[in-house]
KEKE-3310 file (N, C-alpha, C; in steps of 0.2 Angstrom, whole numbers, plus 5000, padded with zeros to 4 digits):
npx = (5004:5002:5011:5005:5013:5019:5007:5002:5013:5012:4998:5001:5011:5024:5036:5051:5063:5058:5052:5041:5045:5039:5023:5012:4999:4987:4974:4967:4967:4965:4974:4987:5003:5014:5030:5043:5057:5071:5081:5089:5104:5106:5099:5087:5093:5084:5082:5090:5087:5097:5104:5111:5124:5118:5120:5117:5105:5090:5082:5068:5053:5037:5022:5006:4995:4983:4968:4966:4954:4945:4955:4967:4982:4999:5014:5031:5047:5065:5071:5081:5097:5105:5121:5125:5139:5139:5127:5124:5118:5103:5086:5081:5071:5054:5041:5029:5027:5030:5045:5047:5034:5021:5012:5006:5006:4993:4985:4985:4978:4965:4961:4960:4950:4940:4939:4934:4922:4916:4919:4924:4936:4937:4927:4932:4945:4940:4934:4944:4950:4961:4972:4968:4977:4985:4977:4974:4987:4988:4978:4984:4996:4991:4985:4997:5003:4994:4994:5007:5007:4997:4993:4992:4992:4983:4973:4960:4951:4946:4939:4935:4930:4922:4923:4916:4925:4930:4918:4912:4919:4930:4937:4940:4948:4943:4950:4945:4943:4932:4928:4933:4928:4933:4942:4956:4965:4966:4965:4969:4960:4953:4958:4967:4981:4981:4973:4981:4992:4987:4985:4997:5004:4999:4997:5009:5019:5017:5006:4997:4997:4989:4976:4960:4948:4940:4930:4919:4912:4907:4916:4928:4942:4945:4943:4953:4965:4964:4964:4977:4986:4981:4980:4976:4963:4947:4936:4922:4905:4895:4878:4870:4875:4872:4859:4856:4858:4848:4836:4837:4835:4821:4815:4818:4811:4798:4797:4797:4785:4776:4771:4761:4753:4743:4740:4753:4759:4767:4772:4785:4793:4787:4789:4803:4805:4807:4796:4793:4791:4780:4766:4748:4741:4750:4752:4740:4739:4748:4744:4733:4739:4747:4737:4734:4743:4756:4771:4781:4778:4782:4796:4799:4796:4807:4817:4815:4815:4828:4833:4833:4845:4854:4850:4854:4868:4877:4890:4890:4877:4871:4876:4870:4857:4858:4860:4848:4840:4846:4842:4828:4827:4832:4822:4811:4812:4813:4822:4829:4830:4837:4849:4854:4855:4865:4875:4877:4880:4894:4900:4899:4907:4910:4898:4892:4902:4898:4885:4889:4897:4899:4905:4902:4900:4893:4897:4908:4900:4892:4903:4907:4896:4897:4909:4904:4897:4908:4914:4904:4901:4914:4913:4919:4935:4952:4962:4967:4976:4972:4959:4961:4968:4957:4948:4955:4957:4944:4937:4947:4949:4960:4973:4975:4980:4992:4996)
npy = (4994:5011:5025:5041:5051:5046:5044:5057:5063:5057:5061:5075:5076:5081:5080:5073:5070:5076:5075:5071:5078:5081:5084:5096:5101:5113:5114:5125:5136:5130:5125:5117:5112:5107:5100:5100:5092:5093:5080:5076:5077:5086:5099:5108:5122:5137:5146:5140:5127:5117:5103:5104:5103:5105:5119:5128:5131:5140:5153:5147:5145:5147:5141:5144:5131:5120:5117:5105:5096:5105:5113:5126:5123:5123:5122:5120:5124:5125:5130:5123:5129:5132:5134:5144:5145:5157:5164:5165:5163:5153:5149:5131:5124:5122:5111:5113:5127:5144:5154:5166:5168:5166:5156:5140:5132:5126:5130:5144:5141:5137:5149:5158:5151:5154:5167:5170:5165:5172:5186:5195:5202:5205:5196:5184:5184:5184:5171:5162:5165:5173:5187:5203:5208:5197:5189:5198:5199:5187:5187:5197:5191:5180:5188:5194:5182:5176:5186:5185:5173:5175:5175:5186:5186:5182:5190:5200:5209:5223:5232:5249:5257:5268:5271:5277:5282:5283:5290:5295:5307:5305:5296:5281:5271:5256:5243:5230:5213:5209:5197:5187:5190:5197:5207:5217:5227:5241:5259:5275:5288:5296:5302:5307:5304:5295:5284:5280:5276:5266:5256:5254:5248:5237:5229:5223:5230:5221:5214:5225:5228:5217:5220:5222:5228:5239:5244:5257:5271:5287:5295:5307:5308:5294:5290:5298:5293:5280:5281:5285:5275:5264:5263:5255:5248:5246:5258:5256:5261:5256:5251:5252:5264:5273:5272:5278:5292:5294:5291:5301:5312:5311:5311:5324:5331:5326:5332:5345:5347:5342:5351:5358:5348:5337:5324:5317:5317:5307:5298:5295:5283:5275:5279:5277:5264:5248:5244:5231:5226:5231:5232:5226:5237:5248:5248:5251:5264:5270:5271:5279:5292:5293:5294:5308:5314:5320:5330:5323:5309:5310:5312:5300:5291:5293:5289:5275:5271:5272:5261:5251:5251:5242:5230:5229:5225:5228:5240:5251:5252:5254:5266:5274:5272:5279:5292:5296:5294:5305:5315:5315:5318:5330:5337:5335:5345:5346:5351:5345:5332:5334:5339:5327:5319:5326:5323:5310:5310:5315:5304:5295:5284:5275:5271:5266:5255:5249:5243:5233:5224:5211:5212:5220:5234:5229:5218:5225:5234:5225:5220:5231:5233:5221:5225:5235:5228:5222:5233:5237:5226:5226:5238:5249:5255:5258:5263:5266:5255:5244:5243:5241:5228:5220:5220:5215:5202:5197:5199:5196:5183:5176:5164:5160:5151:5143:5130)
npz = (4999:4996:5004:5012:5007:4995:4988:4986:4980:4968:4964:4963:4954:4951:4942:4937:4949:4960:4976:4991:5006:5018:5027:5033:5043:5047:5055:5061:5053:5041:5032:5021:5021:5010:5009:4998:4990:4978:4972:4962:4952:4942:4932:4921:4911:4910:4898:4887:4889:4892:4901:4915:4928:4946:4954:4966:4979:4979:4990:5002:4995:4996:4988:4981:4978:4970:4979:4993:4996:5008:5011:5009:4999:4999:4991:4997:4994:4991:4978:4965:4958:4943:4934:4920:4908:4901:4903:4916:4933:4937:4941:4939:4926:4930:4932:4937:4941:4938:4936:4945:4953:4965:4964:4958:4941:4940:4949:4944:4932:4936:4942:4931:4924:4932:4933:4919:4920:4930:4927:4936:4946:4960:4965:4962:4969:4982:4981:4981:4992:4991:4986:4979:4971:4967:4959:4950:4944:4939:4929:4921:4917:4909:4898:4893:4890:4879:4870:4866:4859:4849:4832:4819:4805:4796:4794:4786:4786:4798:4811:4818:4832:4844:4861:4877:4891:4908:4915:4903:4899:4892:4878:4871:4858:4849:4841:4832:4826:4814:4808:4816:4827:4838:4850:4845:4850:4861:4863:4872:4868:4852:4842:4826:4826:4838:4832:4822:4829:4837:4825:4820:4830:4833:4823:4810:4797:4786:4789:4790:4776:4771:4774:4768:4770:4780:4793:4799:4809:4805:4809:4807:4810:4811:4798:4792:4796:4793:4779:4777:4784:4778:4764:4754:4758:4758:4765:4775:4779:4791:4789:4800:4807:4796:4797:4809:4806:4797:4804:4813:4806:4802:4815:4819:4809:4813:4826:4823:4816:4825:4834:4827:4823:4831:4830:4829:4842:4854:4845:4842:4843:4834:4821:4821:4822:4814:4801:4800:4812:4818:4828:4827:4831:4830:4816:4812:4817:4810:4798:4799:4802:4790:4781:4782:4776:4780:4783:4791:4787:4774:4776:4782:4772:4764:4771:4773:4759:4756:4761:4750:4744:4750:4745:4731:4726:4717:4713:4705:4701:4713:4715:4705:4710:4723:4719:4712:4723:4732:4724:4726:4740:4741:4733:4742:4751:4764:4777:4787:4782:4771:4775:4781:4769:4763:4772:4770:4757:4757:4763:4753:4747:4757:4761:4749:4748:4759:4755:4746:4752:4764:4776:4792:4804:4815:4822:4830:4837:4845:4853:4859:4868:4875:4882:4889:4899:4905:4912:4920:4928:4935:4941:4936:4932:4939:4931:4914:4910:4917:4913:4899:4900:4905:4895:4884:4890:4891:4879:4869:4864:4867:4869:4884:4895:4904:4899)
capx = (4999:5007:5011:5002:5018:5019:5000:5002:5018:5008:4993:5004:5015:5028:5041:5057:5067:5054:5049:5039:5049:5036:5018:5011:4992:4985:4966:4964:4966:4963:4981:4991:5010:5018:5037:5046:5064:5074:5086:5093:5110:5106:5093:5088:5093:5078:5083:5093:5085:5103:5105:5118:5124:5115:5125:5115:5098:5088:5078:5063:5047:5029:5019:4999:4993:4976:4966:4965:4946:4943:4961:4972:4987:5005:5021:5036:5053:5071:5073:5089:5099:5111:5125:5128:5145:5138:5120:5124:5115:5095:5082:5080:5065:5049:5035:5023:5026:5034:5051:5045:5027:5019:5006:5007:5002:4986:4981:4984:4973:4959:4959:4958:4943:4934:4938:4931:4915:4913:4921:4925:4942:4937:4923:4936:4949:4936:4932:4950:4954:4968:4973:4966:4984:4988:4971:4976:4993:4986:4974:4989:5001:4986:4984:5004:5004:4990:4996:5013:5005:4993:4995:4986:4993:4977:4967:4959:4946:4946:4934:4936:4924:4924:4919:4918:4929:4929:4911:4910:4922:4936:4935:4944:4947:4943:4952:4943:4943:4925:4928:4934:4923:4938:4946:4964:4968:4962:4969:4966:4959:4951:4962:4970:4987:4979:4971:4987:4997:4984:4985:5004:5007:4994:4999:5014:5018:5015:4999:4992:4996:4984:4969:4957:4942:4940:4923:4920:4907:4908:4920:4933:4949:4946:4943:4959:4970:4963:4967:4985:4989:4978:4976:4973:4958:4940:4932:4914:4901:4889:4871:4868:4876:4868:4851:4855:4857:4841:4832:4837:4832:4814:4813:4818:4805:4792:4797:4794:4778:4771:4769:4755:4748:4742:4741:4760:4761:4769:4773:4792:4797:4783:4793:4809:4805:4806:4789:4791:4790:4775:4760:4743:4740:4755:4752:4733:4740:4752:4739:4728:4742:4749:4731:4734:4749:4760:4779:4784:4777:4786:4803:4799:4797:4814:4821:4813:4817:4835:4836:4833:4852:4857:4847:4856:4873:4882:4893:4888:4870:4871:4878:4865:4851:4860:4860:4841:4837:4848:4839:4821:4828:4832:4815:4807:4813:4813:4828:4832:4832:4842:4855:4856:4857:4873:4880:4878:4884:4900:4903:4897:4911:4909:4891:4892:4905:4894:4880:4891:4900:4895:4907:4899:4902:4889:4901:4911:4895:4891:4909:4906:4891:4901:4914:4901:4895:4913:4915:4898:4902:4919:4911:4924:4942:4956:4966:4966:4979:4967:4953:4963:4969:4952:4945:4959:4956:4937:4935:4952:4949:4967:4975:4976:4982:4999:4999)
capy = (5000:5018:5030:5047:5055:5042:5045:5065:5064:5054:5066:5082:5075:5087:5080:5069:5072:5079:5070:5075:5077:5082:5087:5099:5102:5118:5114:5130:5140:5125:5126:5111:5114:5101:5101:5095:5094:5090:5075:5075:5081:5090:5101:5111:5130:5140:5148:5135:5120:5113:5099:5106:5102:5109:5124:5128:5131:5147:5153:5144:5147:5145:5142:5141:5126:5118:5115:5099:5097:5112:5115:5128:5119:5127:5119:5123:5122:5127:5129:5121:5134:5130:5140:5143:5149:5164:5167:5166:5157:5153:5142:5126:5124:5118:5108:5115:5133:5148:5155:5171:5168:5163:5151:5134:5132:5122:5136:5149:5139:5137:5156:5159:5148:5157:5174:5170:5163:5178:5192:5199:5200:5205:5190:5178:5184:5180:5163:5158:5167:5176:5195:5206:5208:5191:5188:5203:5198:5181:5190:5201:5186:5177:5192:5194:5175:5176:5191:5183:5168:5177:5177:5190:5186:5180:5196:5204:5214:5226:5237:5254:5259:5272:5269:5282:5280:5288:5295:5298:5313:5303:5292:5275:5268:5250:5240:5223:5208:5206:5189:5181:5192:5198:5214:5216:5231:5247:5264:5280:5294:5294:5307:5304:5301:5289:5279:5278:5272:5259:5252:5252:5244:5230:5226:5224:5232:5216:5212:5230:5227:5212:5222:5225:5231:5242:5246:5261:5275:5292:5299:5310:5305:5287:5290:5301:5288:5273:5282:5286:5269:5257:5266:5250:5246:5250:5260:5254:5264:5252:5253:5255:5272:5277:5273:5283:5299:5295:5291:5308:5316:5309:5313:5331:5333:5325:5336:5352:5347:5340:5358:5360:5342:5333:5317:5315:5316:5301:5293:5295:5276:5273:5282:5275:5257:5244:5242:5224:5224:5234:5228:5227:5244:5253:5248:5255:5271:5274:5272:5284:5297:5293:5297:5316:5316:5325:5331:5317:5303:5310:5310:5292:5287:5295:5285:5269:5270:5272:5253:5248:5252:5237:5224:5228:5221:5231:5246:5256:5252:5257:5273:5277:5273:5285:5299:5296:5295:5311:5320:5315:5320:5338:5340:5336:5353:5345:5353:5339:5326:5338:5339:5320:5318:5329:5320:5303:5311:5317:5298:5290:5279:5270:5269:5261:5249:5244:5240:5227:5220:5207:5214:5227:5236:5226:5214:5229:5237:5220:5219:5237:5231:5216:5229:5239:5223:5220:5239:5237:5221:5228:5245:5254:5253:5264:5266:5263:5249:5239:5242:5237:5221:5217:5219:5209:5195:5194:5199:5196:5176:5174:5158:5163:5146:5142:5124)
capz = (5000:4996:5009:5010:5004:4989:4985:4985:4974:4961:4961:4962:4947:4950:4938:4939:4954:4965:4981:4996:5012:5025:5027:5039:5042:5051:5055:5063:5047:5035:5027:5020:5017:5007:5009:4993:4988:4972:4973:4956:4953:4937:4929:4914:4911:4907:4891:4882:4891:4893:4906:4919:4936:4952:4957:4973:4980:4982:4997:5002:4992:4997:4982:4982:4973:4970:4986:4994:4999:5010:5014:5004:4998:4998:4990:4999:4991:4989:4970:4963:4952:4938:4932:4914:4907:4897:4904:4923:4938:4935:4943:4935:4924:4934:4928:4941:4942:4934:4940:4950:4955:4972:4963:4953:4934:4940:4952:4939:4927:4940:4943:4924:4923:4937:4930:4913:4922:4935:4925:4942:4949:4967:4967:4961:4974:4987:4981:4981:4998:4989:4986:4972:4967:4964:4954:4944:4941:4934:4923:4916:4914:4904:4893:4890:4886:4873:4865:4863:4855:4844:4825:4815:4798:4791:4795:4779:4788:4803:4813:4823:4836:4850:4868:4882:4897:4914:4915:4897:4896:4888:4874:4868:4851:4850:4835:4833:4820:4814:4806:4821:4832:4845:4850:4845:4856:4862:4865:4874:4863:4846:4837:4820:4829:4842:4828:4819:4834:4838:4819:4818:4835:4834:4816:4807:4790:4782:4791:4787:4769:4769:4776:4762:4772:4787:4795:4805:4809:4800:4812:4802:4812:4809:4790:4789:4799:4788:4772:4778:4785:4775:4757:4749:4761:4757:4771:4775:4784:4792:4788:4807:4807:4792:4799:4814:4803:4794:4809:4817:4801:4802:4821:4819:4804:4817:4832:4821:4814:4831:4836:4824:4821:4837:4828:4830:4848:4856:4839:4840:4841:4828:4815:4821:4822:4808:4800:4800:4820:4820:4830:4823:4833:4827:4809:4810:4819:4805:4792:4800:4801:4784:4777:4782:4771:4783:4781:4794:4783:4768:4778:4784:4765:4761:4775:4771:4752:4756:4763:4745:4742:4752:4740:4724:4725:4712:4715:4700:4701:4720:4715:4701:4715:4728:4715:4711:4730:4734:4721:4729:4746:4740:4731:4747:4754:4771:4779:4791:4777:4766:4779:4781:4763:4762:4776:4767:4751:4759:4764:4749:4746:4762:4760:4743:4750:4764:4752:4742:4756:4769:4783:4794:4810:4820:4827:4835:4841:4849:4856:4863:4873:4880:4886:4894:4904:4909:4915:4925:4933:4939:4944:4934:4933:4942:4926:4908:4909:4920:4908:4893:4901:4906:4888:4880:4893:4890:4872:4864:4862:4867:4872:4891:4899:4904:4896)
cpx = (5004:5005:5007:5007:5018:5012:5000:5007:5015:5004:4996:5008:5019:5034:5047:5061:5065:5052:5047:5043:5045:5029:5015:5003:4990:4977:4963:4962:4965:4968:4984:4997:5013:5026:5040:5054:5066:5080:5090:5099:5111:5099:5094:5089:5087:5077:5085:5090:5091:5102:5112:5118:5121:5120:5124:5107:5096:5085:5072:5057:5041:5024:5012:4998:4986:4973:4966:4958:4946:4950:4965:4978:4993:5011:5026:5043:5059:5072:5079:5090:5104:5114:5128:5134:5144:5132:5120:5120:5107:5093:5081:5073:5060:5044:5029:5022:5031:5040:5050:5038:5026:5013:5009:5003:4994:4983:4979:4978:4966:4957:4957:4951:4938:4933:4934:4923:4912:4914:4922:4931:4942:4933:4928:4942:4946:4935:4938:4954:4960:4967:4970:4972:4987:4983:4973:4982:4992:4983:4979:4993:4997:4986:4991:5005:5000:4992:5003:5012:5001:4996:4989:4988:4988:4972:4966:4954:4947:4941:4937:4930:4927:4920:4921:4921:4929:4923:4910:4914:4928:4934:4941:4943:4948:4945:4950:4943:4936:4923:4928:4931:4927:4941:4953:4967:4964:4967:4966:4965:4956:4953:4964:4977:4986:4977:4977:4992:4994:4985:4992:5007:5004:4996:5005:5013:5015:5008:4995:4992:4991:4977:4967:4950:4942:4933:4923:4913:4910:4913:4927:4940:4950:4947:4951:4965:4970:4967:4975:4988:4987:4975:4973:4966:4952:4937:4924:4911:4895:4883:4868:4869:4873:4861:4850:4855:4850:4836:4831:4834:4824:4812:4813:4812:4799:4792:4794:4787:4773:4768:4762:4750:4749:4742:4747:4762:4762:4769:4781:4795:4793:4787:4800:4810:4804:4799:4787:4789:4784:4770:4754:4741:4744:4754:4745:4735:4744:4748:4735:4732:4745:4743:4730:4739:4753:4768:4783:4783:4781:4794:4803:4800:4805:4818:4821:4816:4825:4838:4837:4841:4855:4855:4851:4862:4879:4884:4890:4881:4868:4871:4873:4858:4852:4858:4852:4837:4840:4843:4831:4822:4828:4826:4809:4806:4811:4820:4832:4835:4837:4849:4858:4858:4864:4877:4882:4882:4892:4904:4900:4900:4910:4903:4890:4896:4902:4888:4883:4895:4898:4898:4903:4902:4898:4892:4905:4906:4893:4897:4909:4901:4893:4906:4910:4898:4902:4915:4909:4899:4909:4918:4917:4931:4947:4960:4965:4969:4975:4962:4955:4965:4963:4948:4948:4957:4950:4935:4940:4952:4956:4968:4979:4980:4989:5001:4995)
cpy = (5006:5022:5036:5052:5052:5044:5053:5067:5062:5059:5072:5082:5081:5087:5075:5073:5075:5074:5075:5073:5077:5085:5090:5103:5107:5118:5120:5135:5136:5127:5119:5114:5108:5103:5097:5097:5090:5086:5074:5079:5086:5093:5106:5119:5132:5142:5143:5128:5115:5110:5101:5104:5107:5113:5126:5128:5138:5147:5149:5147:5143:5147:5139:5137:5124:5116:5108:5098:5104:5116:5119:5125:5123:5121:5123:5119:5127:5125:5128:5127:5130:5135:5139:5148:5156:5168:5168:5161:5159:5147:5138:5126:5120:5115:5111:5122:5137:5151:5160:5174:5165:5158:5146:5136:5131:5128:5142:5148:5139:5144:5159:5157:5152:5164:5175:5169:5170:5185:5198:5197:5200:5198:5184:5177:5181:5174:5159:5160:5170:5184:5197:5205:5202:5188:5192:5201:5191:5183:5193:5195:5182:5181:5192:5187:5174:5181:5189:5177:5169:5178:5180:5191:5185:5185:5200:5210:5217:5230:5243:5257:5263:5270:5274:5279:5286:5293:5298:5304:5311:5298:5286:5274:5261:5247:5232:5219:5206:5199:5185:5184:5193:5205:5212:5220:5237:5253:5270:5286:5292:5299:5303:5300:5295:5284:5276:5274:5266:5253:5250:5248:5238:5226:5228:5226:5227:5214:5219:5230:5223:5215:5225:5229:5233:5247:5251:5266:5281:5297:5301:5308:5298:5286:5292:5296:5281:5275:5283:5279:5264:5260:5261:5247:5250:5251:5258:5258:5260:5255:5255:5261:5275:5277:5277:5290:5299:5295:5298:5313:5317:5312:5320:5334:5332:5330:5343:5352:5344:5347:5360:5353:5336:5326:5313:5315:5308:5295:5293:5288:5273:5273:5278:5266:5254:5242:5235:5221:5228:5230:5231:5236:5249:5253:5253:5263:5274:5276:5278:5291:5298:5296:5305:5318:5322:5324:5324:5311:5304:5309:5303:5289:5287:5290:5278:5267:5269:5265:5249:5247:5245:5229:5224:5225:5223:5238:5251:5257:5256:5264:5277:5278:5278:5292:5300:5298:5302:5316:5321:5319:5328:5341:5340:5343:5352:5346:5348:5334:5328:5338:5333:5318:5320:5326:5314:5304:5312:5310:5293:5283:5274:5268:5263:5254:5245:5240:5234:5222:5216:5209:5221:5228:5233:5222:5219:5232:5232:5219:5225:5236:5226:5220:5232:5235:5222:5227:5239:5232:5222:5234:5250:5252:5260:5268:5263:5256:5244:5237:5238:5230:5217:5215:5214:5202:5193:5194:5198:5189:5174:5167:5159:5158:5145:5134:5124)
cpz = (5000:5002:5007:5005:4996:4984:4982:4980:4968:4959:4960:4955:4946:4945:4941:4944:4960:4970:4987:5003:5019:5023:5033:5038:5048:5051:5057:5057:5041:5029:5027:5017:5017:5006:5004:4992:4982:4974:4968:4956:4947:4935:4923:4915:4908:4900:4886:4883:4891:4900:4910:4926:4941:4954:4965:4973:4982:4988:4996:4999:4995:4992:4982:4976:4973:4978:4987:4999:5001:5012:5008:5005:4996:4997:4992:4997:4991:4982:4968:4958:4949:4936:4925:4912:4905:4900:4912:4927:4936:4939:4938:4933:4928:4929:4930:4942:4938:4939:4945:4952:4961:4970:4958:4946:4936:4944:4948:4934:4930:4941:4936:4923:4926:4935:4924:4914:4925:4931:4930:4945:4956:4970:4967:4967:4981:4987:4982:4988:4996:4988:4980:4968:4964:4958:4948:4940:4936:4928:4918:4913:4908:4897:4889:4887:4880:4868:4861:4858:4849:4837:4821:4808:4794:4791:4789:4781:4796:4805:4818:4826:4841:4856:4873:4888:4903:4914:4909:4895:4892:4884:4872:4862:4851:4843:4836:4825:4819:4811:4812:4828:4839:4844:4849:4849:4856:4864:4868:4869:4857:4841:4831:4823:4834:4838:4824:4823:4835:4832:4819:4824:4836:4827:4813:4801:4785:4783:4789:4779:4766:4771:4769:4764:4779:4788:4801:4805:4805:4804:4808:4804:4810:4801:4788:4792:4794:4781:4771:4779:4781:4768:4753:4751:4759:4763:4770:4781:4785:4791:4795:4808:4802:4794:4805:4812:4800:4799:4813:4813:4802:4809:4821:4814:4810:4823:4829:4820:4820:4834:4834:4823:4828:4836:4829:4837:4850:4850:4837:4838:4836:4821:4815:4821:4815:4807:4801:4808:4822:4823:4826:4824:4830:4820:4808:4812:4814:4799:4793:4800:4794:4778:4776:4778:4774:4781:4784:4789:4777:4770:4780:4777:4763:4765:4773:4764:4752:4757:4756:4742:4743:4748:4734:4723:4720:4713:4712:4700:4707:4719:4711:4707:4719:4724:4714:4719:4733:4730:4724:4736:4746:4738:4736:4751:4761:4773:4783:4787:4772:4769:4780:4775:4761:4766:4772:4760:4752:4761:4759:4748:4751:4762:4755:4745:4755:4761:4748:4746:4763:4776:4784:4801:4816:4824:4832:4839:4846:4854:4862:4869:4878:4884:4891:4901:4908:4914:4921:4930:4938:4942:4942:4935:4935:4936:4920:4907:4911:4915:4901:4894:4902:4899:4884:4882:4891:4883:4867:4861:4861:4871:4879:4895:4899:4900:4889)
residu = (MET:LYS:THR:ILE:GLU:GLU:LEU:LEU:ALA:GLU:ILE:LEU:ASP:LEU:GLY:GLU:GLY:TRP:SER:ILE:ARG:ASP:ILE:LYS:VAL:ASP:GLN:ARG:ILE:LYS:ASP:VAL:ASP:ILE:PHE:ILE:GLU:TYR:THR:ASN:SER:MET:GLY:HIS:PHE:PRO:ASP:THR:LYS:GLU:LEU:LEU:ASN:ILE:TYR:ASP:HIS:GLY:LYS:SER:ARG:ARG:ILE:ARG:HIS:LEU:ASP:LEU:PHE:GLU:TYR:LYS:CYS:TYR:LEU:ASN:ALA:ARG:ILE:PRO:ARG:VAL:LYS:HIS:ASP:LYS:LEU:GLY:VAL:ARG:ASN:ILE:VAL:LEU:LYS:TRP:ALA:ASP:GLU:ARG:VAL:SER:PHE:SER:TYR:LEU:PHE:GLU:SER:LYS:VAL:LEU:GLU:ALA:LEU:LEU:LEU:SER:LYS:ASN:GLN:THR:LYS:THR:ALA:GLU:PHE:PHE:GLU:SER:SER:PHE:ASP:ILE:ILE:HIS:SER:ILE:MET:GLN:ARG:GLY:VAL:GLU:ARG:GLY:LEU:ALA:ARG:ARG:ASN:LEU:ASP:GLY:ILE:LYS:ALA:ILE:SER:LEU:ASP:GLU:LYS:SER:PHE:SER:ASN:GLY:HIS:ASN:TYR:LEU:THR:ILE:LEU:SER:ASP:PRO:ILE:ASN:LYS:ARG:VAL:LEU:ASP:ILE:ILE:GLU:GLY:ARG:LYS:ILE:GLU:ASP:THR:GLU:GLU:LEU:LEU:THR:TRP:THR:LEU:SER:PRO:ASN:GLN:LEU:GLU:ASN:ILE:THR:LEU:ILE:THR:MET:ASP:MET:TRP:LYS:ALA:TYR:MET:THR:ALA:ALA:LYS:GLU:ILE:LEU:PRO:GLN:ALA:ALA:ILE:ILE:HIS:ASP:LYS:PHE:HIS:THR:ALA:LYS:TYR:LEU:ASN:LYS:GLY:VAL:ASP:GLU:VAL:ARG:LYS:ILE:GLU:THR:LYS:THR:GLU:LYS:ALA:LEU:LYS:LYS:THR:LYS:TYR:LEU:TYR:LEU:LYS:ASP:PRO:ARG:GLY:TRP:SER:ASN:GLU:GLU:ALA:PHE:LYS:PHE:LYS:GLU:ILE:ASP:ALA:ILE:ASN:LEU:LYS:THR:SER:ALA:ALA:TRP:ARG:ILE:LYS:GLU:ASN:PHE:LYS:ASP:ILE:TYR:THR:ILE:GLY:ASN:TRP:TYR:VAL:CYS:LYS:ASP:PHE:PHE:GLU:GLU:TRP:TYR:LYS:ASN:ALA:LEU:GLU:SER:LYS:LEU:LYS:PRO:MET:ILE:LYS:VAL:ALA:ASP:THR:LEU:LEU:ARG:HIS:ILE:GLU:GLY:ILE:LEU:ASN:SER:ALA:ILE:HIS:SER:VAL:SER:ASN:SER:ILE:ALA:GLU:ASN:ILE:ASN:SER:GLN:ILE:GLN:ILE:ILE:LYS:SER:VAL:ALA:ARG:GLY:PHE:ALA:ASN:PHE:LYS:GLY:TYR:GLN:ASN:ALA:VAL:LEU:PHE:PHE:GLN:GLY:LYS:LEU:ASN:LEU:PHE:PRO:PHE)
# end
């Protein structure tokens, strides 16, 4: 029959040369300390993996491991060191822990799993009865590990989107991959220089050359930076952003006309809602108002007619369609709709590209929503670095784990 030490050694699987020397249990605080020692005469140098003679042993380290039942478990050891002729003295390669941390790989992996589920560093620290700093460092290590492993060579499309930070007074720019639905990185600010810096530090020159599509809203700084850094890429203004302008135009017409037409009161969302989602009551209400032949109804038709541009599929036919639609918008003499039409004209290239490409900014908008959840669960972040770390951890689709 195996002894407790032999059984634990088999379960711990610490690797060749390691054995258990002693076990101490503190029932008062529910701690288990396992004292281990290295008995081999040689070990591997970390950088070169050369097998060298043991030079000496470092100071004793207490390393948090997976819990044993309800007891927190710690591995205690003096890590052997080897001396390389050119690279100096270093700890040998360990199978169970990194060189300068106070936790094992298995503990780190369990923390990463818990973080992904809870999305909350404080709650995770409480669950493991650990400090916030240790949990935060494990998250940061996971992100650094994931970024080092990440390969962006195959990316053909990217998205730029903004996100308010620090109570809405400051903005971040989020760079994402719409095909693989992941955040690539974020930066403070949304100016031209911020956007250019984000693009050039995240993607190599070769990777930038491979980008053929870039989706964004109509923010001028994003457009300018994209044309400078990615001249070969087609800019796409998502129909979601175009619809926001059109809806705003219709609502401005409605607000003006509501002052004289009582029938329009409390109809804001009727005119903004997709007709396919109208209830029977809403459809009847619209027919009643439409029969009066109001300016708001005319503005609504201009907005709805624009949607047909996304059903054509040919760039030149879309261009002809837009020219006819633009002419009709001007002839309506509705100032809010003319203003919208002029805005769309200034961004015609991106709108036409949106009409013929399947890639959109909807994934970026969804990621933005997920980031808001992360921010809400964490109840804010003390600084940008912590925010960036959390966004990449939860939305970067990185390979976070040590194994």
